[in-house]
C-alpha positions in Angstrom: 30.6 -47.2 -39.3 32.0 -49.8 -41.7 35.4 -49.4 -43.3 35.6 -47.5 -46.5 37.9 -48.8 -49.2 40.1 -46.3 -50.9 39.5 -46.0 -54.7 42.2 -47.3 -57.0 44.5 -44.6 -58.2 43.2 -42.8 -61.3 45.3 -42.8 -64.5 46.5 -39.3 -65.4 48.2 -38.1 -68.6 49.1 -34.5 -69.4 46.9 -33.3 -66.5 43.8 -35.2 -67.7 42.3 -37.8 -65.4 41.5 -40.9 -67.4 38.6 -43.0 -66.0 38.8 -46.8 -65.8 36.2 -47.2 -68.6 35.4 -45.3 -71.7 32.4 -45.1 -74.1 33.6 -45.8 -77.6 31.3 -44.9 -80.5 31.1 -47.9 -83.0 30.0 -48.6 -86.5 29.5 -51.8 -88.4 32.4 -52.6 -90.7 32.3 -54.3 -94.1 32.3 -57.7 -92.5 29.4 -56.9 -90.3 31.5 -56.6 -87.1 31.5 -53.6 -84.7 34.4 -51.3 -85.3 35.4 -48.3 -83.1 35.3 -44.8 -84.6 38.7 -43.7 -85.7 38.9 -40.4 -87.5 41.6 -38.4 -89.3 42.6 -35.3 -87.4 43.7 -32.1 -89.1 47.3 -32.8 -88.3 47.1 -36.2 -90.2 47.0 -38.4 -87.1 44.3 -41.0 -86.6 42.3 -40.5 -83.4 40.2 -43.0 -81.6 37.0 -41.2 -80.4 36.5 -41.9 -76.7 34.0 -40.4 -74.3 34.3 -40.3 -70.5 30.5 -40.3 -70.0 27.5 -41.5 -72.0 25.8 -38.2 -71.9 28.8 -36.6 -73.6 28.8 -39.2 -76.4 25.1 -38.6 -77.0 25.5 -34.8 -76.9 28.1 -35.0 -79.7 27.0 -37.9 -81.8 23.2 -38.3 -81.1 21.0 -40.8 -79.5 21.2 -43.2 -82.5 25.0 -43.6 -82.3 25.9 -47.2 -81.3 28.6 -47.5 -78.6 30.5 -50.0 -76.4 31.8 -49.6 -72.8 35.5 -50.4 -72.9 37.9 -50.8 -70.0 40.9 -48.5 -70.5 43.3 -51.4 -70.2 41.7 -53.0 -73.3 42.5 -50.1 -75.6 45.6 -52.0 -76.8 43.3 -54.7 -78.2 41.4 -52.0 -80.1 44.7 -50.5 -81.4 45.7 -54.0 -82.6 42.5 -54.3 -84.6 42.2 -50.7 -85.7 45.5 -48.7 -85.6 45.3 -45.2 -84.2 47.8 -42.6 -83.1 46.0 -40.8 -80.3 42.9 -41.0 -78.2 40.5 -38.0 -78.5 38.8 -37.7 -75.1 35.3 -36.1 -75.2 36.0 -34.6 -78.7 33.8 -32.0 -80.2 32.3 -33.4 -83.4 31.0 -31.3 -86.3 27.3 -32.2 -86.6 27.8 -32.8 -90.3 30.5 -35.4 -89.5 28.1 -37.7 -87.7 27.8 -41.1 -89.1 24.6 -41.5 -91.1 24.1 -37.8 -92.0 24.0 -34.3 -90.8 22.7 -32.6 -87.7 19.7 -34.1 -85.9 
């Protein structure tokens, strides 16, 4: 049997395991560039929407939602371009809050 490499340690914060990559829903900004979805939370903080699996993103935002696969270590670059206060992992999204209209 060949040697099996041990996986790299997973990041963990507040008991939540953070995978090495995230699916970020994106939209096209006024300049025609892709921009990550940042939404205002009820507490006034801005949250970056991030999904740990593609099927979770599609379940919440629909098949027509554009997305990018982003390494977790690159989230600082996203924050530099689009400030946010927190990352919302696998958030529940009101169907009427989907970009482009209501429930599908």
